[in-house]
N, C-alpha and C positions, 0 to 999 in steps of 0.2 A: 431552620437551620439556613444561615446567611449562606446566600451564591458563592462567593469569594473564599471565604472560609472553609467550606466544603470542597472545593475545588485543590487549592492548597495543602489540604491537609488528610486528602483521603485518595491516594494513591490504590486504585484497585488494578490489580492485576494477577496474572496466576499464568502458570506455564503448563500445561499439562493435558493429559487426554480426557479427565475426567471431572466432574464438577468438587470432587476432593481436591483437587489442586488448586484450585482457588483460593488466594490468601489476600487480607489487606491490609495495607500501611496503618496504624492509626498514629492519632496525634492529640492529644487533652483537649486541644482548643476546639479538633471540630472532630467529632467521634465518628469515625468512617461505618460503613454498612457492615454487618456482623456478615462473620468467614462463610462460604459458601458450605450448604449441608451436602453429606454424602448424596448422591444416585439415590441409593434405596431409601432414604428420610422422605424424599421429595412429596408423598402425598401427606404425612403427616405435618411437615411444614407447611404446605399449600392449604392445611384445614384452616377453616374460619377465614381465609384470606380473601380476600375478590378479584371477584370474573371480570378480567379485562383482555380488552381486544386491541391491539394497536396495527400502522398499517409502516412496513417500512419500503422507503423508495430507493431502487439500484442504479447505479450508473451502468450497468453492463448488463447486455442482453442473455438470453437464457441461452442462448445455443452453446455459451460459453458454461460447461457443468463445473468448472475449477473454480473460477473467479466471483460469477456469478452464483454458482453453489455455496460457498463461503456462508454467506445469509441465510441459504435454506437452513445449511449446519446449526447457524447459532439458533432459529426461530423453533428448529424441530428440537433442540435441544432444552430450549428456555420452557415451550409445551409440558413435553417430558417429565421434565423438572418440578413442576408445577401441578404435575395430576390434569395437564387440560385448562388449568384456569387463566393463565397467563398465555394469549395467541396472537401470534405476530404474523400480520400477511405479507408476502415479498412480491413486491410488485418489479419488473424487470425496467430498465432506461424507458422515458419515454411514454409508459403506460398510466404514471399521475402526472411525472411532472419530468422534462427533458432529463438528458445525461447528466449536464453539466447544471443543474439546478437541483439537488440533493441539498446542497449546503443550504439555500435561502429557504429551501422547503422545510428545513429542520428547524434553523435558525428562526422561521417566524409562524410556524407550528402547523403550516400545512398538512405535515406528518407527523406522527413523534418518533420516528426513526431513521437513518437510513446510511447506505452501505458503498461509500466511494473512493475515491486517492485524493487525498486532500490538495494534492498540487494542479488539479485542474482549476481551484482557487486563487493560486497567486495572483492574479490581475489585482485580487482586492487587497492584497496583502502578500509579499512574497514570502512573509514567514509560513504558510500554508504549504510550501513546498518540503519545509524539515520533518512534516509530519509525514511525506510520503518518503521521499527520496531525493537528493541532490547529485549532479554528477561529482564521481568520485567521491562519494559520502559513505555512507556503512553497509556494511552486507546485513541478509537476515539476521544471524545472529547478531551481529552488535546492535542493531537498532533495539532490538528487543533486551538488551543487557543495558542497554543507555534508557528505553524507555519505564523500564522497569525498576532497574537499581543503580543507574546511572546520573538520575536527577533530571532526564528528560520529559520523563512522564508529566513531573511537575509544572517543569517552565512549559511545556505543551498544552495542558491543561487549564492554566493561567491562561494564556492567548486564547484559547478556544472559547471560553466562562466570557469574553465581550462580546461571544457571537452567539450567547445563549447553547452552548455544545458542550457535552458531555463526551471527548472521543476514547474509543476502546480499540488497540490493537484487534484486529479482525481479516488478518489474512496476511501473507506474502508468496511471492510469485519466487525469490531467490534472484539471483541477478539474472538478468534479461539479455536475450541476445541483438543485435544490434542492428537486425531489422532487414527488410527484402530492399533490393536497388535493379532498376535496369542496365546501370552500366555497373562497372566496377570503379572502384574509389581506392586508388592505388596514393594516391597525394592532396594535398590540400589544397592545391589548385581545382581537384575533381569535384569540391565542394562548393565551390561559388556557381550560384544560381540555381542551387539544389532543391526542387520543392519537395519538402520531406514533412508528413507526417508524425510529429514528435509530440511529447507531452513535456510539460511543467517545465522547470529551469536549460534543461537542453536546449529547447528552442533559443533562449539567449545565449548560451554558447555558440550555439550554429552559428548562429547570426553573423556574430562576431568574425565568421569564418568563408561567408558572403552568402550562405542557404537561408533557404526561405521558409521558416517553419508552418508548420499547419498542424491547427488544434482539431482534431475529429472523431467525433466516438468512432468506437468499435466497429460498430455496426455499417458504417457509412467505409470504412476505410477500402473493402476490396471494390466497390464501384470507381472511388476516387481515382486507385491504381490501374484499373482496365482503361478506363476514358483516357488517363494521361492527365489528370486535372494535378496529381503529383507525381513525383520521379520515382518516391521512395515512401518506404512507411514500416515504422516500429512499431511492436503491440507487445508482446512479451516472449515465446518463446516457442518452441516446436510443436506442442502439444493442442495452443490455442492457435498456433500462426498458420499448422496445419487443416485444423478447422473451416476457417476461415477462407483457406484457401489459397494466400499469397503468391503460393510457389507457379500458381496459373497464368499467375500476370507479371511478375518480378522474378529473375533469375538469380542473382546472387544475394548470398545467405551471409549477411556480417557478425562476427562478434569479435570482442563483448562490447555489451551494452553498458558502455561505463556510462551513461546518466542515469543506470538505473540497477546499481549493486545489490540490492536487496528492498525493494518497494514494501512497505507499508501500508497494507487497507484497513480503511478506519470503519469502525461503527459509528454513526453520529447518534446519540440522545439527546433531544429535548432536554436541556438543563432542567427546565421547571417541571416538568414530564418526569424526569428521574428524578427529583427530587420530593415529588408528589408517593411517590411509589414508597410502600412497605420494604423494611430495611431487608427482608429476603429477599423478593424480587428485585431489589439493588443488585445483590449478591450470586443472585442466579445471573442475571444478567451479565456480570463481568467474567463469570464462569464460564460462562455458554460463547461469549467471545473468544476467551482464550481459547475454548477447545477449536473452536472453528480457527483461531489465529495459526494453531498447529496443525491442523488438517490440512491446509490450503498447502502450504509449502510442502509437508509430505506427498500430496498427490502430485504435483507439478515435479517434485524431485522422483517419482514412481513413471511416471508417463510421461519425461521429454527425452529420453533414450532413446525407444523404439522408436518416437514421433520424430526424432531426428533421424534415424539411420530409413526409415521409408525416406521421409524427406529428400536426403541425397540418392538412395536409390531411384528416386523418381524424378531428377534432374537436377536438384538445387545444387548450387555450384556455394559449395562453403569458402568462407575468407574471412582471412584476419584482419582486422582494421592494423596498417602499417605502422611502425613504431614512428614515425614522421607526421600523421595523423593524429595518434594517441596524444603526442607531446603536445602539438599545435591544440588541440582538444582542451587538455588540462591547462594549459598555461589560457588560453581565453576563460574557464572555467575561474582562475581565480581571481582575473581583470572582473568578471561579472560579480563577484561576491567581496570583491574589495568596493565595487560603486554602488552596489547595492545595500551594501550594511552604512555609508557614508549617508544614504537618503533614507533609509528605512531600522528602525532602533528594535523594532522587535522582530526582526531579521537579526540582524548584530547579535542580540541576545542569545538568541537559540543556537544562529550557525556558530560562534567560537564555543558553547558550550560542548556542539556536537564535534568540532575538529579538534577539542583538547582529547575527547573521550574516543574518538575516532585513531587519533596517532598511539595513545595507548594500547589500542586494541591492534592495531598492525603491528606495533613491536612485540607482542604477546604470541600473536598469532605467528610471526613470523618464525617462531624461537619451534611453536611447537603443530600447530594443525598445517599451518601452512608447510612445513617441511615432511610432515606425514604423507601431506595430499600427494605433492610431488612427485615423491619416492614411488609414493603407490602407483600415480599415473605411469611413467615411467616400466614400471614390472608389466602391463601391459602389451608398448609397444614395443 
């Protein structure tokens, strides 16, 4: 089976909490793997298939049971669906390779698979960012829709094939918070000279407003804030931020995280290794990643509200970014996208497709979900 034909022709996607939810998009030129079996069929499916052991390198620390835990949910489902014949051992960031080396480790065959955020690697090619999120991009539902049914998956996998990687959506945090700051951010001038830990394209946008972005692994953010190496830091949201203790070293908690409206976390599988698997195992990988994808978002949605209440009760000062700041950031983001598109054709191709899909989604949601959500939120107040 030719690598590029497989990637272009087989969009392996699923949206459900069980293996029976898995579906495959098949084309005559590149037969896709068989549909995922029902969970109750797993022992029969695994019968006669080889015993396999893989290693998965995560970019995240074990202390974060949500974002790191998605890899464990994935690995556990693969094992149970194969009657224990397909075992994937999960390693936290730094245990096998550094957190920001996961992509290279999968590409080069150091490990068979990895779990990471693709925007960590935008320095290699800005197109990587579009597999996670970009400022003022897609929310979680929109990303899944774009990847699975809006043509995004085909484009992303075509790009990743050049790095010998098959990516699968494998988690989403939902819209994130804007981070922890030592001082209030009321105007654009307050951003000038600000040393902030921020990932992906947000750093390029904030640089246009005078900030000094830093890319620091999750485990190293707290000591950097505590020592004053940085003035501010964003991570994810209340549940994880509370675990990492940011409220102890920075007082102001801003929202929304306009740079991460719905960041997708990805399972990377070596394309060579994936193509060598029996088709039953290919389908199980797709379905297990889909389960982890849904599970992570549900877990964050369930745990963030109580965590936010605890943080505010403990002294965190919740603040919205002002309209002046939001407008300035949006304008700067458009400038970055225009400049990047002019220099990087891979980015331009993905970005233009994403924007078209996003604009249609925003129109649709302004009629339905947006109005419903706004009404329900005002009832509580």
